[in-house]
N, CA, C and O atoms as a printed pandas DataFrame, in Angstrom:
     atom_number atom_name residue_name chain_id  residue_number  x_coord  y_coord  z_coord
0              1         N          MET        A               1    0.838   -1.175    0.000
1              2        CA          MET        A               1    0.000    0.000    0.000
2              3         C          MET        A               1    0.882    1.237    0.000
3              4         O          MET        A               1    1.948    1.264    0.616
4              5         N          TYR        A               2    0.417    2.254   -0.701
5              6        CA          TYR        A               2    1.204    3.463   -0.828
6              7         C          TYR        A               2    0.351    4.686   -0.535
7              8         O          TYR        A               2   -0.844    4.674   -0.828
8              9         N          PRO        A               3    0.923    5.740    0.034
9             10        CA          PRO        A               3    0.169    6.974    0.250
10            11         C          PRO        A               3   -0.327    7.542   -1.068
11            12         O          PRO        A               3    0.334    7.424   -2.099
12            13         N          SER        A               4   -1.485    8.152   -1.021
13            14        CA          SER        A               4   -2.138    8.630   -2.236
14            15         C          SER        A               4   -1.371    9.723   -2.949
15            16         O          SER        A               4   -1.570    9.922   -4.148
16            17         N          GLU        A               5   -0.497   10.443   -2.251
17            18        CA          GLU        A               5    0.194   11.530   -2.932
18            19         C          GLU        A               5    1.093   11.029   -4.059
19            20         O          GLU        A               5    1.579   11.826   -4.862
20            21         N          LEU        A               6    1.318    9.721   -4.128
21            22        CA          LEU        A               6    2.107    9.157   -5.219
22            23         C          LEU        A               6    1.298    9.073   -6.508
23            24         O          LEU        A               6    1.859    8.894   -7.589
24            25         N          TYR        A               7   -0.012    9.202   -6.391
25            26        CA          TYR        A               7   -0.877    9.084   -7.549
26            27         C          TYR        A               7   -1.552   10.422   -7.802
27            28         O          TYR        A               7   -2.060   11.055   -6.876
28            29         N          GLU        A               8   -1.556   10.843   -9.039
29            30        CA          GLU        A               8   -2.086   12.155   -9.358
30            31         C          GLU        A               8   -3.601   12.221   -9.225
31            32         O          GLU        A               8   -4.139   13.245   -8.805
32            33         N          GLU        A               9   -4.295   11.144   -9.577
33            34        CA          GLU        A               9   -5.746   11.171   -9.610
34            35         C          GLU        A               9   -6.348   10.104   -8.716
35            36         O          GLU        A               9   -6.597    8.992   -9.181
36            37         N          ASN        A              10   -6.589   10.404   -7.457
37            38        CA          ASN        A              10   -7.302    9.520   -6.538
38            39         C          ASN        A              10   -8.547   10.250   -6.090
39            40         O          ASN        A              10   -8.513   11.454   -5.839
40            41         N          PHE        A              11   -9.633    9.533   -5.989
41            42        CA          PHE        A              11  -10.881   10.182   -5.648
42            43         C          PHE        A              11  -11.610    9.440   -4.544
43            44         O          PHE        A              11  -11.460    8.229   -4.380
44            45         N          VAL        A              12  -12.403   10.190   -3.789
45            46        CA          VAL        A              12  -13.256    9.640   -2.750
46            47         C          VAL        A              12  -14.684    9.956   -3.166
47            48         O          VAL        A              12  -14.998   11.106   -3.473
48            49         N          GLU        A              13  -15.558    8.948   -3.180
49            50        CA          GLU        A              13  -16.941    9.200   -3.540
50            51         C          GLU        A              13  -17.705    9.766   -2.365
51            52         O          GLU        A              13  -17.446    9.429   -1.210
52            53         N          GLU        A              14  -18.643   10.625   -2.675
53            54        CA          GLU        A              14  -19.521   11.175   -1.661
54            55         C          GLU        A              14  -20.507   10.101   -1.236
55            56         O          GLU        A              14  -20.903    9.282   -2.066
56            57         N          PRO        A              15  -20.921   10.073    0.036
57            58        CA          PRO        A              15  -21.874    9.067    0.487
58            59         C          PRO        A              15  -23.168    9.111   -0.307
59            60         O          PRO        A              15  -23.554   10.161   -0.820
60            61         N          GLN        A              16  -23.839    7.967   -0.408
61            62        CA          GLN        A              16  -25.103    7.903   -1.122
62            63         C          GLN        A              16  -26.101    8.818   -0.464
63            64         O          GLN        A              16  -25.999    9.105    0.728
64            65         N          GLY        A              17  -27.079    9.283   -1.243
65            66        CA          GLY        A              17  -28.075   10.187   -0.701
66            67         C          GLY        A              17  -27.893   11.596   -1.236
67            68         O          GLY        A              17  -28.805   12.418   -1.143
68            69         N          ILE        A              18  -26.731   11.883   -1.791
69            70        CA          ILE        A              18  -26.492   13.173   -2.422
70            71         C          ILE        A              18  -26.745   12.986   -3.912
71            72         O          ILE        A              18  -26.003   12.277   -4.592
72            73         N          GLY        A              19  -27.774   13.612   -4.402
73            74        CA          GLY        A              19  -28.153   13.422   -5.795
74            75         C          GLY        A              19  -27.361   14.270   -6.758
75            76         O          GLY        A              19  -26.603   15.152   -6.355
76            77         N          GLU        A              20  -27.546   13.994   -8.049
77            78        CA          GLU        A              20  -26.825   14.734   -9.089
78            79         C          GLU        A              20  -27.235   16.195   -9.119
79            80         O          GLU        A              20  -26.468   17.041   -9.577
80            81         N          ASN        A              21  -28.431   16.505   -8.639
81            82        CA          ASN        A              21  -28.909   17.887   -8.644
82            83         C          ASN        A              21  -28.390   18.687   -7.468
83            84         O          ASN        A              21  -28.668   19.881   -7.356
84            85         N          SER        A              22  -27.652   18.055   -6.605
85            86        CA          SER        A              22  -27.102   18.726   -5.429
86            87         C          SER        A              22  -26.056   19.751   -5.850
87            88         O          SER        A              22  -25.474   19.657   -6.930
88            89         N          GLU        A              23  -25.831   20.731   -4.979
89            90        CA          GLU        A              23  -24.773   21.702   -5.218
90            91         C          GLU        A              23  -23.406   21.056   -5.070
91            92         O          GLU        A              23  -22.404   21.592   -5.543
92            93         N          GLU        A              24  -23.368   19.910   -4.418
93            94        CA          GLU        A              24  -22.121   19.213   -4.158
94            95         C          GLU        A              24  -21.801   18.239   -5.282
95            96         O          GLU        A              24  -22.696   17.569   -5.798
96            97         N          SER        A              25  -20.552   18.158   -5.659
97            98        CA          SER        A              25  -20.102   17.143   -6.598
98            99         C          SER        A              25  -20.065   15.815   -5.874
99           100         O          SER        A              25  -19.891   15.788   -4.656
100          101         N          HIS        A              26  -20.222   14.718   -6.585
101          102        CA          HIS        A              26  -20.206   13.408   -5.946
102          103         C          HIS        A              26  -18.804   12.804   -5.879
103          104         O          HIS        A              26  -18.638   11.688   -5.384
104          105         N          ILE        A              27  -17.815   13.510   -6.358
105          106        CA          ILE        A              27  -16.436   13.014   -6.313
106          107         C          ILE        A              27  -15.541   14.107   -5.746
107          108         O          ILE        A              27  -15.699   15.288   -6.056
108          109         N          ARG        A              28  -14.597   13.685   -4.907
109          110        CA          ARG        A              28  -13.637   14.628   -4.339
110          111         C          ARG        A              28  -12.230   14.091   -4.555
111          112         O          ARG        A              28  -12.012   12.882   -4.490
112          113         N          SER        A              29  -11.303   14.952   -4.804
113          114        CA          SER        A              29   -9.897   14.582   -4.863
114          115         C          SER        A              29   -9.425   14.323   -3.438
115          116         O          SER        A              29   -9.843   15.008   -2.505
116          117         N          THR        A              30   -8.555   13.336   -3.276
117          118        CA          THR        A              30   -8.030   13.074   -1.934
118          119         C          THR        A              30   -7.290   14.290   -1.389
119          120         O          THR        A              30   -7.294   14.528   -0.181
120          121         N          SER        A              31   -6.659   15.057   -2.266
121          122        CA          SER        A              31   -5.932   16.237   -1.782
122          123         C          SER        A              31   -6.895   17.262   -1.195
123          124         O          SER        A              31   -6.507   18.023   -0.309
124          125         N          GLU        A              32   -8.143   17.301   -1.669
125          126        CA          GLU        A              32   -9.123   18.219   -1.089
126          127         C          GLU        A              32   -9.552   17.755    0.301
127          128         O          GLU        A              32   -9.809   18.579    1.179
128          129         N          VAL        A              33   -9.630   16.451    0.501
129          130        CA          VAL        A              33  -10.105   15.889    1.765
130          131         C          VAL        A              33   -9.020   15.924    2.840
131          132         O          VAL        A              33   -9.320   15.826    4.030
132          133         N          GLN        A              34   -7.763   16.062    2.425
133          134        CA          GLN        A              34   -6.699   16.193    3.416
134          135         C          GLN        A              34   -6.996   17.400    4.302
135          136         O          GLN        A              34   -7.446   18.443    3.828
136          137         N          ASN        A              35   -6.738   17.237    5.577
137          138        CA          ASN        A              35   -6.974   18.246    6.611
138          139         C          ASN        A              35   -8.428   18.359    7.053
139          140         O          ASN        A              35   -8.732   19.170    7.928
140          141         N          TYR        A              36   -9.346   17.566    6.473
141          142        CA          TYR        A              36  -10.709   17.535    7.008
142          143         C          TYR        A              36  -10.620   17.045    8.448
143          144         O          TYR        A              36   -9.816   16.167    8.762
144          145         N          GLN        A              37  -11.438   17.609    9.314
145          146        CA          GLN        A              37  -11.486   17.206   10.712
146          147         C          GLN        A              37  -12.191   15.857   10.827
147          148         O          GLN        A              37  -13.175   15.602   10.133
148          149         N          ILE        A              38  -11.680   14.994   11.710
149          150        CA          ILE        A              38  -12.278   13.683   11.958
150          151         C          ILE        A              38  -12.975   13.726   13.311
151          152         O          ILE        A              38  -12.391   14.139   14.313
152          153         N          HIS        A              39  -14.223   13.295   13.326
153          154        CA          HIS        A              39  -15.003   13.276   14.553
154          155         C          HIS        A              39  -15.467   11.865   14.861
155          156         O          HIS        A              39  -16.080   11.200   14.026
156          157         N          ALA        A              40  -15.166   11.420   16.065
157          158        CA          ALA        A              40  -15.677   10.150   16.563
158          159         C          ALA        A              40  -17.098   10.388   17.081
159          160         O          ALA        A              40  -17.605   11.508   17.035
160          161         N          GLU        A              41  -17.724    9.335   17.568
161          162        CA          GLU        A              41  -19.093    9.469   18.070
162          163         C          GLU        A              41  -19.180   10.399   19.275
163          164         O          GLU        A              41  -20.244   10.949   19.562
164          165         N          ASP        A              42  -18.066   10.576   19.979
165          166        CA          ASP        A              42  -18.084   11.395   21.191
166          167         C          ASP        A              42  -17.124   12.586   21.137
167          168         O          ASP        A              42  -16.726   13.108   22.179
168          169         N          GLY        A              43  -16.755   13.013   19.943
169          170        CA          GLY        A              43  -15.938   14.215   19.829
170          171         C          GLY        A              43  -14.829   14.106   18.798
171          172         O          GLY        A              43  -14.625   13.057   18.188
172          173         N          GLY        A              44  -14.120   15.205   18.615
173          174        CA          GLY        A              44  -13.049   15.270   17.638
174          175         C          GLY        A              44  -11.854   14.418   18.013
175          176         O          GLY        A              44  -11.558   14.231   19.193
176          177         N          ILE        A              45  -11.160   13.896   16.990
177          178        CA          ILE        A              45   -9.980   13.060   17.242
178          179         C          ILE        A              45   -8.773   13.451   16.406
179          180         O          ILE        A              45   -7.684   12.919   16.623
180          181         N          GLY        A              46   -8.934   14.358   15.463
181          182        CA          GLY        A              46   -7.793   14.740   14.636
182          183         C          GLY        A              46   -8.232   15.178   13.256
183          184         O          GLY        A              46   -9.351   15.653   13.062
184          185         N          HIS        A              47   -7.323   15.009   12.290
185          186        CA          HIS        A              47   -7.627   15.405   10.917
186          187         C          HIS        A              47   -7.032   14.399    9.931
187          188         O          HIS        A              47   -6.115   13.647   10.259
188          189         N          VAL        A              48   -7.579   14.410    8.721
189          190        CA          VAL        A              48   -7.073   13.540    7.662
190          191         C          VAL        A              48   -5.699   14.033    7.251
191          192         O          VAL        A              48   -5.541   15.175    6.818
192          193         N          ASP        A              49   -4.713   13.170    7.388
193          194        CA          ASP        A              49   -3.349   13.503    7.005
194          195         C          ASP        A              49   -3.072   13.052    5.574
195          196         O          ASP        A              49   -2.489   13.790    4.780
196          197         N          SER        A              50   -3.497   11.830    5.256
197          198        CA          SER        A              50   -3.249   11.258    3.934
198          199         C          SER        A              50   -4.093    9.999    3.790
199          200         O          SER        A              50   -5.015    9.757    4.570
200          201         N          PHE        A              51   -3.762    9.205    2.780
201          202        CA          PHE        A              51   -4.509    7.988    2.483
202          203         C          PHE        A              51   -3.540    6.866    2.139
203          204         O          PHE        A              51   -2.435    7.106    1.654
204          205         N          LEU        A              52   -3.975    5.637    2.399
205          206        CA          LEU        A              52   -3.233    4.468    1.937
206          207         C          LEU        A              52   -4.097    3.762    0.906
207          208         O          LEU        A              52   -5.273    3.484    1.141
208          209         N          VAL        A              53   -3.492    3.480   -0.234
209          210        CA          VAL        A              53   -4.195    2.840   -1.342
210          211         C          VAL        A              53   -3.693    1.415   -1.476
211          212         O          VAL        A              53   -2.486    1.172   -1.474
212          213         N          ASP        A              54   -4.627    0.467   -1.592
213          214        CA          ASP        A              54   -4.271   -0.929   -1.793
214          215         C          ASP        A              54   -3.651   -1.053   -3.180
215          216         O          ASP        A              54   -4.294   -0.722   -4.176
216          217         N          ASP        A              55   -2.416   -1.523   -3.255
217          218        CA          ASP        A              55   -1.714   -1.566   -4.542
218          219         C          ASP        A              55   -2.209   -2.681   -5.460
219          220         O          ASP        A              55   -1.776   -2.751   -6.610
220          221         N          GLU        A              56   -3.097   -3.552   -4.994
221          222        CA          GLU        A              56   -3.678   -4.579   -5.858
222          223         C          GLU        A              56   -5.045   -4.172   -6.390
223          224         O          GLU        A              56   -5.339   -4.387   -7.565
224          225         N          THR        A              57   -5.884   -3.584   -5.537
225          226        CA          THR        A              57   -7.246   -3.229   -5.942
226          227         C          THR        A              57   -7.400   -1.748   -6.288
227          228         O          THR        A              57   -8.402   -1.360   -6.887
228          229         N          TRP        A              58   -6.439   -0.932   -5.928
229          230        CA          TRP        A              58   -6.454    0.514   -6.122
230          231         C          TRP        A              58   -7.570    1.204   -5.340
231          232         O          TRP        A              58   -7.957    2.328   -5.658
232          233         N          LYS        A              59   -8.078    0.528   -4.325
233          234        CA          LYS        A              59   -9.071    1.131   -3.439
234          235         C          LYS        A              59   -8.357    1.846   -2.299
235          236         O          LYS        A              59   -7.267    1.453   -1.882
236          237         N          ILE        A              60   -8.985    2.889   -1.811
237          238        CA          ILE        A              60   -8.458    3.527   -0.608
238          239         C          ILE        A              60   -8.711    2.547    0.531
239          240         O          ILE        A              60   -9.860    2.247    0.856
240          241         N          ARG        A              61   -7.652    2.055    1.127
241          242        CA          ARG        A              61   -7.779    1.072    2.211
242          243         C          ARG        A              61   -7.933    1.770    3.560
243          244         O          ARG        A              61   -8.711    1.330    4.406
244          245         N          TYR        A              62   -7.182    2.870    3.760
245          246        CA          TYR        A              62   -7.225    3.566    5.050
246          247         C          TYR        A              62   -7.038    5.063    4.879
247          248         O          TYR        A              62   -6.363    5.521    3.957
248          249         N          LEU        A              63   -7.648    5.815    5.782
249          250        CA          LEU        A              63   -7.321    7.218    5.979
250          251         C          LEU        A              63   -6.247    7.239    7.055
251          252         O          LEU        A              63   -6.361    6.546    8.066
252          253         N          ILE        A              64   -5.219    8.022    6.843
253          254        CA          ILE        A              64   -4.215    8.241    7.882
254          255         C          ILE        A              64   -4.695    9.459    8.665
255          256         O          ILE        A              64   -4.824   10.551    8.111
256          257         N          VAL        A              65   -4.958    9.264    9.953
257          258        CA          VAL        A              65   -5.500   10.322   10.792
258          259         C          VAL        A              65   -4.419   10.788   11.755
259          260         O          VAL        A              65   -3.849    9.994   12.504
260          261         N          ASP        A              66   -4.149   12.068   11.724
261          262        CA          ASP        A              66   -3.170   12.682   12.624
262          263         C          ASP        A              66   -3.918   13.190   13.849
263          264         O          ASP        A              66   -4.808   14.033   13.736
264          265         N          THR        A              67   -3.556   12.678   15.009
265          266        CA          THR        A              67   -4.225   13.059   16.253
266          267         C          THR        A              67   -3.376   14.007   17.102
267          268         O          THR        A              67   -3.612   14.142   18.302
268          269         N          LYS        A              68   -2.396   14.657   16.489
269          270        CA          LYS        A              68   -1.449   15.477   17.262
270          271         C          LYS        A              68   -2.113   16.613   18.030
271          272         O          LYS        A              68   -1.578   17.059   19.045
272          273         N          ASN        A              69   -3.255   17.085   17.574
273          274        CA          ASN        A              69   -3.948   18.155   18.294
274          275         C          ASN        A              69   -4.982   17.610   19.266
275          276         O          ASN        A              69   -5.837   18.346   19.759
276          277         N          TRP        A              70   -4.896   16.328   19.533
277          278        CA          TRP        A              70   -5.807   15.652   20.449
278          279         C          TRP        A              70   -4.965   14.905   21.459
279          280         O          TRP        A              70   -3.740   15.014   21.405
280          281         N          GLN        A              71   -5.538   14.164   22.362
281          282        CA          GLN        A              71   -4.825   13.517   23.457
282          283         C          GLN        A              71   -3.627   12.673   23.050
283          284         O          GLN        A              71   -2.526   12.883   23.559
284          285         N          SER        A              72   -3.817   11.738   22.158
285          286        CA          SER        A              72   -2.772   10.738   21.920
286          287         C          SER        A              72   -1.598   11.248   21.093
287          288         O          SER        A              72   -0.478   10.767   21.266
288          289         N          GLY        A              73   -1.819   12.191   20.220
289          290        CA          GLY        A              73   -0.737   12.768   19.444
290          291         C          GLY        A              73   -0.021   11.818   18.515
291          292         O          GLY        A              73    1.169   11.996   18.257
292          293         N          LYS        A              74   -0.706   10.817   18.005
293          294        CA          LYS        A              74   -0.093    9.848   17.095
294          295         C          LYS        A              74   -0.901    9.783   15.816
295          296         O          LYS        A              74   -1.963   10.396   15.710
296          297         N          LYS        A              75   -0.395    9.038   14.844
297          298        CA          LYS        A              75   -1.139    8.781   13.616
298          299         C          LYS        A              75   -1.748    7.394   13.714
299          300         O          LYS        A              75   -1.097    6.438   14.135
300          301         N          VAL        A              76   -3.018    7.304   13.315
301          302        CA          VAL        A              76   -3.731    6.035   13.311
302          303         C          VAL        A              76   -4.410    5.852   11.964
303          304         O          VAL        A              76   -4.571    6.803   11.199
304          305         N          LEU        A              77   -4.805    4.623   11.688
305          306        CA          LEU        A              77   -5.507    4.317   10.445
306          307         C          LEU        A              77   -6.986    4.104   10.724
307          308         O          LEU        A              77   -7.363    3.521   11.740
308          309         N          ILE        A              78   -7.812    4.583    9.809
309          310        CA          ILE        A              78   -9.254    4.387    9.883
310          311         C          ILE        A              78   -9.723    3.967    8.490
311          312         O          ILE        A              78   -9.411    4.624    7.496
312          313         N          ALA        A              79  -10.468    2.875    8.430
313          314        CA          ALA        A              79  -10.973    2.364    7.155
314          315         C          ALA        A              79  -12.151    3.204    6.668
315          316         O          ALA        A              79  -12.953    3.664    7.481
316          317         N          PRO        A              80  -12.270    3.413    5.359
317          318        CA          PRO        A              80  -13.419    4.156    4.823
318          319         C          PRO        A              80  -14.764    3.543    5.231
319          320         O          PRO        A              80  -15.756    4.262    5.350
320          321         N          ALA        A              81  -14.806    2.233    5.444
321          322        CA          ALA        A              81  -16.056    1.570    5.846
322          323         C          ALA        A              81  -16.561    2.071    7.190
323          324         O          ALA        A              81  -17.742    1.909    7.495
324          325         N          TRP        A              82  -15.705    2.671    7.997
325          326        CA          TRP        A              82  -16.082    3.152    9.317
326          327         C          TRP        A              82  -16.565    4.596    9.288
327          328         O          TRP        A              82  -16.909    5.155   10.330
328          329         N          ILE        A              83  -16.593    5.201    8.109
329          330        CA          ILE        A              83  -17.110    6.560    7.971
330          331         C          ILE        A              83  -18.630    6.505    8.003
331          332         O          ILE        A              83  -19.247    5.777    7.226
332          333         N          SER        A              84  -19.224    7.266    8.894
333          334        CA          SER        A              84  -20.681    7.295    9.000
334          335         C          SER        A              84  -21.291    8.494    8.278
335          336         O          SER        A              84  -22.457    8.455    7.885
336          337         N          ASP        A              85  -20.509    9.556    8.102
337          338        CA          ASP        A              85  -21.029   10.753    7.454
338          339         C          ASP        A              85  -19.867   11.638    7.022
339          340         O          ASP        A              85  -18.819   11.665    7.667
340          341         N          VAL        A              86  -20.061   12.353    5.936
341          342        CA          VAL        A              86  -19.108   13.375    5.500
342          343         C          VAL        A              86  -19.907   14.644    5.272
343          344         O          VAL        A              86  -20.882   14.651    4.520
344          345         N          ARG        A              87  -19.496   15.697    5.914
345          346        CA          ARG        A              87  -20.140   17.002    5.726
346          347         C          ARG        A              87  -19.169   17.871    4.950
347          348         O          ARG        A              87  -18.301   18.538    5.513
348          349         N          TRP        A              88  -19.346   17.839    3.639
349          350        CA          TRP        A              88  -18.402   18.486    2.728
350          351         C          TRP        A              88  -18.277   19.971    3.014
351          352         O          TRP        A              88  -17.170   20.509    3.031
352          353         N          SER        A              89  -19.400   20.638    3.239
353          354        CA          SER        A              89  -19.350   22.096    3.452
354          355         C          SER        A              89  -18.645   22.453    4.759
355          356         O          SER        A              89  -18.088   23.544    4.881
356          357         N          GLU        A              90  -18.662   21.547    5.736
357          358        CA          GLU        A              90  -17.992   21.777    7.020
358          359         C          GLU        A              90  -16.575   21.220    7.043
359          360         O          GLU        A              90  -15.821   21.473    7.982
360          361         N          LYS        A              91  -16.214   20.466    6.015
361          362        CA          LYS        A              91  -14.913   19.802    5.931
362          363         C          LYS        A              91  -14.695   18.890    7.148
363          364         O          LYS        A              91  -13.667   18.945    7.823
364          365         N          ARG        A              92  -15.715   18.045    7.397
365          366        CA          ARG        A              92  -15.678   17.126    8.530
366          367         C          ARG        A              92  -16.058   15.718    8.092
367          368         O          ARG        A              92  -16.950   15.515    7.268
368          369         N          VAL        A              93  -15.347   14.752    8.674
369          370        CA          VAL        A              93  -15.624   13.338    8.453
370          371         C          VAL        A              93  -16.002   12.749    9.808
371          372         O          VAL        A              93  -15.285   12.926   10.793
372          373         N          PHE        A              94  -17.127   12.052    9.848
373          374        CA          PHE        A              94  -17.594   11.426   11.083
374          375         C          PHE        A              94  -17.408    9.919   10.964
375          376         O          PHE        A              94  -17.741    9.324    9.939
376          377         N          VAL        A              95  -16.876    9.308   12.015
377          378        CA          VAL        A              95  -16.612    7.874   12.008
378          379         C          VAL        A              95  -17.374    7.175   13.125
379          380         O          VAL        A              95  -17.650    7.763   14.171
380          381         N          SER        A              96  -17.708    5.908   12.886
381          382        CA          SER        A              96  -18.461    5.120   13.862
382          383         C          SER        A              96  -17.506    4.436   14.841
383          384         O          SER        A              96  -17.473    3.211   14.960
384          385         N          LEU        A              97  -16.738    5.266   15.531
385          386        CA          LEU        A              97  -15.788    4.830   16.556
386          387         C          LEU        A              97  -15.898    5.815   17.710
387          388         O          LEU        A              97  -16.364    6.940   17.532
388          389         N          ASP        A              98  -15.472    5.394   18.882
389          390        CA          ASP        A              98  -15.416    6.365   19.976
390          391         C          ASP        A              98  -13.958    6.760   20.230
391          392         O          ASP        A              98  -13.031    6.087   19.779
392          393         N          GLN        A              99  -13.778    7.842   20.946
393          394        CA          GLN        A              99  -12.441    8.382   21.183
394          395         C          GLN        A              99  -11.525    7.385   21.882
395          396         O          GLN        A              99  -10.338    7.313   21.561
396          397         N          LYS        A             100  -12.047    6.625   22.818
397          398        CA          LYS        A             100  -11.226    5.669   23.572
398          399         C          LYS        A             100  -10.640    4.611   22.640
399          400         O          LYS        A             100   -9.476    4.238   22.783
400          401         N          LYS        A             101  -11.432    4.129   21.692
401          402        CA          LYS        A             101  -10.938    3.125   20.744
402          403         C          LYS        A             101   -9.819    3.702   19.886
403          404         O          LYS        A             101   -8.821    3.032   19.623
404          405         N          VAL        A             102   -9.987    4.936   19.454
405          406        CA          VAL        A             102   -8.951    5.574   18.642
406          407         C          VAL        A             102   -7.688    5.770   19.473
407          408         O          VAL        A             102   -6.578    5.545   18.990
408          409         N          GLU        A             103   -7.859    6.183   20.701
409          410        CA          GLU        A             103   -6.717    6.385   21.592
410          411         C          GLU        A             103   -5.938    5.076   21.804
411          412         O          GLU        A             103   -4.712    5.088   21.908
412          413         N          ASN        A             104   -6.660    3.958   21.866
413          414        CA          ASN        A             104   -6.030    2.658   22.101
414          415         C          ASN        A             104   -5.603    1.932   20.824
415          416         O          ASN        A             104   -5.034    0.843   20.892
416          417         N          ALA        A             105   -5.868    2.520   19.685
417          418        CA          ALA        A             105   -5.499    1.893   18.412
418          419         C          ALA        A             105   -3.982    1.879   18.248
419          420         O          ALA        A             105   -3.293    2.768   18.748
420          421         N          PRO        A             106   -3.463    0.871   17.550
421          422        CA          PRO        A             106   -2.015    0.847   17.323
422          423         C          PRO        A             106   -1.582    2.039   16.465
423          424         O          PRO        A             106   -2.271    2.427   15.521
424          425         N          GLU        A             107   -0.450    2.596   16.808
425          426        CA          GLU        A             107    0.076    3.740   16.072
426          427         C          GLU        A             107    0.507    3.304   14.672
427          428         O          GLU        A             107    1.056    2.218   14.486
428          429         N          TYR        A             108    0.248    4.170   13.694
429          430        CA          TYR        A             108    0.677    3.926   12.323
430          431         C          TYR        A             108    2.096    4.450   12.153
431          432         O          TYR        A             108    2.388    5.597   12.492
432          433         N          ASP        A             109    2.970    3.606   11.626
433          434        CA          ASP        A             109    4.351    3.977   11.334
434          435         C          ASP        A             109    4.522    3.974    9.821
435          436         O          ASP        A             109    4.510    2.909    9.203
436          437         N          PRO        A             110    4.681    5.154    9.212
437          438        CA          PRO        A             110    4.794    5.217    7.754
438          439         C          PRO        A             110    6.022    4.506    7.193
439          440         O          PRO        A             110    6.082    4.228    5.995
440          441         N          ASP        A             111    6.994    4.212    8.041
441          442        CA          ASP        A             111    8.192    3.518    7.580
442          443         C          ASP        A             111    8.075    1.999    7.661
443          444         O          ASP        A             111    8.964    1.287    7.195
444          445         N          ALA        A             112    7.001    1.502    8.241
445          446        CA          ALA        A             112    6.807    0.053    8.379
446          447         C          ALA        A             112    5.696   -0.397    7.437
447          448         O          ALA        A             112    4.681    0.288    7.312
448          449         N          PRO        A             113    5.870   -1.533    6.777
449          450        CA          PRO        A             113    4.803   -2.033    5.909
450          451         C          PRO        A             113    3.582   -2.434    6.737
451          452         O          PRO        A             113    3.706   -2.803    7.905
452          453         N          ILE        A             114    2.412   -2.356    6.124
453          454        CA          ILE        A             114    1.190   -2.775    6.800
454          455         C          ILE        A             114    1.117   -4.296    6.707
455          456         O          ILE        A             114    0.901   -4.853    5.631
456          457         N          SER        A             115    1.296   -4.955    7.834
457          458        CA          SER        A             115    1.255   -6.418    7.869
458          459         C          SER        A             115   -0.129   -6.876    8.320
459          460         O          SER        A             115   -0.909   -6.096    8.866
460          461         N          ARG        A             116   -0.417   -8.142    8.083
461          462        CA          ARG        A             116   -1.689   -8.703    8.549
462          463         C          ARG        A             116   -1.753   -8.647   10.080
463          464         O          ARG        A             116   -2.822   -8.407   10.643
464          465         N          ALA        A             117   -0.636   -8.864   10.748
465          466        CA          ALA        A             117   -0.601   -8.793   12.217
466          467         C          ALA        A             117   -0.986   -7.386   12.690
467          468         O          ALA        A             117   -1.737   -7.237   13.654
468          469         N          TYR        A             118   -0.469   -6.356   12.010
469          470        CA          TYR        A             118   -0.825   -4.980   12.371
470          471         C          TYR        A             118   -2.320   -4.767   12.148
471          472         O          TYR        A             118   -3.001   -4.202   13.003
472          473         N          GLU        A             119   -2.835   -5.220   10.996
473          474        CA          GLU        A             119   -4.257   -5.036   10.706
474          475         C          GLU        A             119   -5.129   -5.775   11.719
475          476         O          GLU        A             119   -6.184   -5.273   12.107
476          477         N          GLU        A             120   -4.703   -6.955   12.148
477          478        CA          GLU        A             120   -5.464   -7.682   13.160
478          479         C          GLU        A             120   -5.534   -6.888   14.463
479          480         O          GLU        A             120   -6.585   -6.836   15.103
480          481         N          LYS        A             121   -4.422   -6.271   14.859
481          482        CA          LYS        A             121   -4.418   -5.416   16.058
482          483         C          LYS        A             121   -5.341   -4.215   15.868
483          484         O          LYS        A             121   -6.081   -3.838   16.777
484          485         N          LEU        A             122   -5.288   -3.622   14.682
485          486        CA          LEU        A             122   -6.094   -2.451   14.371
486          487         C          LEU        A             122   -7.584   -2.778   14.462
487          488         O          LEU        A             122   -8.335   -2.085   15.149
488          489         N          TYR        A             123   -8.003   -3.825   13.774
489          490        CA          TYR        A             123   -9.419   -4.190   13.769
490          491         C          TYR        A             123   -9.881   -4.630   15.154
491          492         O          TYR        A             123  -11.015   -4.353   15.543
492          493         N          SER        A             124   -9.028   -5.303   15.889
493          494        CA          SER        A             124   -9.359   -5.725   17.254
494          495         C          SER        A             124   -9.535   -4.502   18.163
495          496         O          SER        A             124  -10.478   -4.450   18.953
496          497         N          ALA        A             125   -8.645   -3.532   18.058
497          498        CA          ALA        A             125   -8.738   -2.316   18.876
498          499         C          ALA        A             125  -10.028   -1.560   18.604
499          500         O          ALA        A             125  -10.623   -0.993   19.520
500          501         N          TYR        A             126  -10.463   -1.549   17.345
501          502        CA          TYR        A             126  -11.682   -0.839   16.979
502          503         C          TYR        A             126  -12.940   -1.690   17.156
503          504         O          TYR        A             126  -14.054   -1.172   17.077
504          505         N          GLY        A             127  -12.768   -2.997   17.395
505          506        CA          GLY        A             127  -13.922   -3.875   17.540
506          507         C          GLY        A             127  -14.677   -4.057   16.238
507          508         O          GLY        A             127  -15.901   -4.189   16.231
508          509         N          LYS        A             128  -13.942   -4.063   15.136
509          510        CA          LYS        A             128  -14.547   -4.189   13.803
510          511         C          LYS        A             128  -14.185   -5.528   13.176
511          512         O          LYS        A             128  -13.132   -6.098   13.460
512          513         N          LYS        A             129  -15.077   -6.022   12.318
513          514        CA          LYS        A             129  -14.824   -7.267   11.604
514          515         C          LYS        A             129  -13.836   -6.981   10.467
515          516         O          LYS        A             129  -14.053   -6.064    9.675
516          517         N          PRO        A             130  -12.760   -7.757   10.382
517          518        CA          PRO        A             130  -11.760   -7.534    9.326
518          519         C          PRO        A             130  -12.329   -7.720    7.920
519          520         O          PRO        A             130  -13.120   -8.631    7.678
520          521         N          TYR        A             131  -11.924   -6.860    7.008
521          522        CA          TYR        A             131  -12.402   -6.930    5.634
522          523         C          TYR        A             131  -12.040   -8.256    4.963
523          524         O          TYR        A             131  -12.772   -8.718    4.088
524          525         N          TRP        A             132  -10.930   -8.872    5.354
525          526        CA          TRP        A             132  -10.507  -10.121    4.727
526          527         C          TRP        A             132  -11.303  -11.319    5.220
527          528         O          TRP        A             132  -11.126  -12.428    4.715
528          529         N          LYS        A             133  -12.186  -11.111    6.209
529          530        CA          LYS        A             133  -13.042  -12.183    6.722
530          531         C          LYS        A             133  -14.485  -12.002    6.315
531          532         O          LYS        A             133  -15.349  -12.762    6.753
532          533         N          GLU        A             134  -14.766  -11.012    5.488
533          534        CA          GLU        A             134  -16.153  -10.743    5.062
534          535         C          GLU        A             134  -16.539  -11.598    3.899
535          536         O          GLU        A             134  -17.666  -11.505    3.412
């Protein structure tokens, strides 16, 4: 997996429910979504730092979330499947996690490859079913 800045054209789709007649476009560049604030179910946890793209499927596998302006001050990964809402006009992403789970999530190290063992720790910390078991 590689950070999205290596690719010129990566896009994030807007959640369903926003029609073509909306003032909002249904596609966003990942560079536009960088720095959007991330909110857990019980408050803010940081901002979108970057993205990790699966080099086999070309899907965005994770958002890299920087929590430096919050308690833990580390970078963590959050899967797009855990996004519950995106408020484009507010530049906010809401996730179906609580702050404690994010605080206890394993830290993301950009210099280390994403291993299955790391992903197992990540999904366990968040209490989510792993994508490879679906």
